C-alpha positions in Angstrom: 14.1 14.9 3.7 16.7 12.4 1.7 15.1 9.4 3.2 11.6 10.5 2.9 11.8 11.2 -0.9 13.8 8.0 -1.7 11.5 5.6 0.4 8.1 7.2 -1.3 10.1 6.4 -4.9 10.8 3.2 -3.7 7.2 2.3 -3.0 6.2 4.3 -6.2 8.3 1.8 -8.0 6.6 -1.1 -6.9 4.0 -1.5 -9.4 6.5 -1.9 -12.2 7.9 -4.7 -10.3 4.4 -6.3 -10.0 3.8 -5.6 -13.7 7.0 -7.2 -15.0 6.7 -10.4 -12.7 6.8 -13.6 -14.6 3.9 -15.0 -11.9 0.4 -14.0 -11.5 -0.6 -11.3 -9.1 -1.3 -13.4 -6.2 2.0 -15.4 -6.6 4.0 -11.8 -6.8 2.0 -10.4 -3.6 3.2 -13.6 -1.6 6.6 -13.3 -2.6 6.5 -9.8 -1.8 5.9 -10.3 1.9 7.9 -13.7 2.1 11.1 -12.3 0.8 11.0 -9.0 2.6 11.3 -11.0 5.9 14.7 -11.9 5.1 16.1 -8.3 5.7 13.5 -7.8 8.5 14.6 -10.9 10.4 18.3 -10.1 9.3 17.8 -6.7 11.1 16.5 -8.1 14.3 19.4 -10.5 14.6 21.9 -7.7 14.4 19.8 -5.2 16.4 18.8 -7.8 19.0 15.9 -7.0 21.5 15.4 -3.8 23.0 14.3 -2.8 26.6 10.9 -2.0 25.5 10.5 -4.9 23.1 7.9 -7.1 25.1 6.7 -10.1 23.8 2.8 -11.1 23.7 2.0 -12.9 26.9 -1.9 -13.7 25.9 -3.8 -15.6 23.3 -5.5 -11.9 22.5 -2.4 -10.5 22.0 -1.3 -13.1 19.4 -4.3 -12.4 17.7 -3.8 -8.9 17.3 -0.4 -9.2 15.9 -1.5 -11.7 13.1 -4.9 -9.3 12.3 -2.8 -6.5 10.5 -1.4 -9.5 8.3 -4.7 -10.6 7.4 -5.8 -7.0 6.0 -2.4 -6.7 4.3 -2.7 -10.2 2.5 -6.2 -8.9 1.2 -5.0 -5.5 0.5 -1.9 -6.7 -1.5 -4.0 -9.3 -3.5 -6.6 -6.9 -4.5 -3.8 -4.3 -5.5 -1.8 -6.6 -7.3 -4.9 -8.1 -9.2 -6.2 -4.4 -9.9 -2.6 -3.8 -11.7 -3.6 -6.4 -14.2 -7.1 -4.8 -15.1 -6.5 -1.0 -14.8 -3.3 1.3 -15.5 -0.5 1.6 -13.3 -1.3 5.5 -12.8 -5.2 4.6 -11.7 -4.6 1.6 -9.5 -1.7 3.5 -7.6 -3.7 6.8 -7.2 -7.0 5.0 -6.1 -5.0 2.8 -3.6 -4.0 6.3 -2.0 -7.8 6.8 -1.0 -6.6 4.7 2.2 -6.4 7.6 4.6 -10.1 8.7 3.8 -11.3 5.1 4.6 -9.2 5.3 7.9 -10.9 8.1 9.1 -14.4 6.8 8.1 -13.7 3.5 10.1 -12.5 5.7 13.0 -15.4 7.6 12.8 -17.7 4.6 12.7 -15.8 2.1 15.0 -14.3 4.5 17.5 -16.7 7.7 17.6 -13.8 9.8 16.2 -14.9 13.2 15.2 -15.0 14.3 11.6 -14.5 17.8 10.8 -15.9 19.8 8.0 -12.4 20.0 6.2 -12.2 16.4 6.2 -15.7 16.0 4.4 -14.7 18.7 1.9 -11.3 16.7 0.7 -13.5 13.5 0.7 -16.0 15.1 -1.8 -12.8 16.8 -3.7 -11.3 13.2 -4.0 -14.6 11.6 -5.4 -14.9 14.4 -7.7 -11.0 13.7 -8.6 -12.2 10.1 -9.6 -15.0 10.8 -11.3 -12.7 13.3 -13.6 -10.3 10.8 -13.6 -12.4 8.3 -15.5 -13.5 10.8 -18.1 -16.6 12.7 -16.3 -20.0 11.2 -15.2 -20.9 10.2 -18.5 -18.0 7.7 -19.1 -18.4 6.2 -15.7 -21.0 3.7 -17.6 -18.3 2.8 -20.3 -15.5 0.6 -20.3 -14.1 -1.7 -17.5 -14.4 -0.2 -14.0 -13.1 -3.8 -12.6 -9.7 -2.9 -12.0 -10.4 0.5 -10.7 -13.1 -0.8 -8.1 -10.7 -3.3 -6.8 -8.1 -0.8 -6.2 -10.5 0.8 -4.0 -11.3 -2.0 -2.1 -7.2 -2.7 -1.6 -7.3 1.1 0.0 -10.2 -0.3 1.9 -8.2 -3.4 3.5 -5.0 -1.1 3.7 -6.9 1.4 5.9 -7.8 -1.9 8.1 -3.9 -2.6 8.2 -3.4 1.0 9.3 -5.8 1.1 12.3 -4.8 -2.2 13.2 -1.2 -1.1 13.4 -2.1 2.1 15.1 -3.8 0.0 18.0 -0.8 -2.2 18.4 2.0 0.4 18.5 1.5 1.2 22.3 2.0 -2.3 22.9 4.8 -3.7 20.9 7.7 -2.6 19.1 7.9 -1.5 15.4 10.2 -4.4 14.6 8.0 -7.1 16.2 4.9 -5.8 14.7 6.5 -5.7 11.1 7.9 -9.4 11.3 4.6 -10.7 12.5 2.2 -8.8 10.1 4.7 -9.6 7.3 4.9 -13.4 8.4 1.1 -13.7 9.0 0.3 -11.8 5.4 2.5 -14.4 3.5 0.9 -17.3 5.3 -2.8 -15.7 4.6 -1.6 -15.4 0.8 -0.6 -19.2 0.4 -4.4 -20.3 0.0 -4.8 -17.5 -2.5 -2.3 -18.6 -4.7 -3.3 -22.3 -4.3 -6.6 -21.4 -5.6 -6.0 -18.8 -8.0 -2.4 -19.5 -9.4 -1.4 -22.0 -11.6 2.4 -21.5 -10.8 4.3 -20.0 -7.5 7.9 -19.9 -8.9 9.3 -17.6 -11.6 10.8 -19.6 -14.8 14.1 -17.0 -15.3 16.4 -15.1 -13.0 14.6 -12.1 -14.5 11.5 -13.0 -12.8 13.5 -13.6 -9.5 15.2 -10.4 -10.0 11.6 -8.7 -10.1 10.2 -10.4 -7.0 13.4 -9.7 -4.9 13.2 -6.0 -6.2 9.6 -6.0 -5.1 10.4 -7.3 -1.6 13.8 -5.6 -1.1 13.5 -2.4 -2.7 10.0 -1.3 -2.3 8.6 -3.3 0.4 11.1 -3.4 3.2 13.3 -0.8 1.9 10.9 1.8 1.2 9.2 1.4 4.6 12.1 1.5 6.5 13.6 4.5 4.8 10.1 6.4 5.2 9.7 5.1 9.2 13.2 6.5 9.8 12.7 10.0 7.9 9.3 10.7 10.0 11.2 10.0 13.1 13.2 13.2 12.4 10.3 15.1 10.3 7.2 16.5 11.2 4.1 14.5 10.6 2.7 16.8 7.9 6.0 15.7 5.9 4.2 12.3 5.3 1.8 14.0 2.9 5.0 14.6 0.4 5.0 10.7 0.2 1.3 10.6 -0.7 2.3 13.1 -3.8 5.2 11.3 -4.8 4.1 7.5 -5.0 1.6 7.9 -7.8 3.6 10.4 -9.8 6.7 8.0 -9.8 4.5 5.2 -10.5 2.8 6.9 -13.7 6.0 8.3 -14.9 7.9 4.8 -14.5 4.8 3.3 -16.5 5.0 5.9 -19.2 8.8 5.2 -19.4 8.9 1.5 -18.9 5.3 0.2 -19.8 4.4 2.8 -22.4 1.4 3.7 -20.5 0.9 7.7 -21.2 -0.8 9.6 -19.0 -3.8 11.7 -20.6 -4.8 15.3 -19.9 -8.3 14.2 -18.3 -6.4 11.7 -16.3 -3.7 13.9 -15.2 -6.2 16.8 -13.9 -8.2 14.1 -12.4 -5.5 12.6 -10.5 -4.3 16.0 -9.2 -8.2 16.7 -8.0 -7.7 13.2 -6.0 -4.3 14.1 -4.4 -5.5 17.7 -3.7 -8.6 15.9 -2.0 -6.5 13.3 0.2 -4.4 16.0 1.2 -7.1 18.3 2.4 -9.0 15.1 3.9 -5.6 14.5 6.1 -5.4 17.9 6.8 -8.9 17.7 8.4 
């Protein structure tokens, strides 16, 4: 339980590192995955190859190992960009719609059954998003670009989850994480070259934010949650969904002076309830 809470809090703090980064959103996303390879490769070196850790043998298996990284690169690029266009609370909350898109994609691609409970949860989450934005009349006002891009990020993270799920029966977690993280870093480079003026931060503080994002949030948070879920029932994973947006909103309020309004808090709570209902279904 302690590992689960620490992991959820670590990932919930990632938007703060992104906001405080001295480089642009695409460059920050690149360093997030590139620097995360350091602890992952170190872990592999000390751990060695397990008996069940088979290597890819065909070109199609190499392609499958690369695919999650492509989805992850687009997800991180979209979400980091969304953080520059909308509030931390909104971007983090809307990115948590990924489980909803996982189920919808499973239904469209693999003909998985969708229950009435899931449909009710989806409707609740959509109602929460409308409330989050201030009600139906407010949807036409203001800049919705950031929120829309956060939803796109959730869609691509759903693709990442589905791709990882297909790979898990073939390869070890460590091999999948290294391949997906490395391919995500490679896919990010063209985006950095096209969208960003600089790849390197100017000060030690800038590098500290990038290392914190990669080591604490990306590698550390994921490892802690993965460790915890080996010992806890899967239903406990819902706690991380609740924890991450709450931690992000509190840190943004304290560190970035982004207070959460009453309508935003009510809408956020409705979205989280909808996500939990949908996951249960």
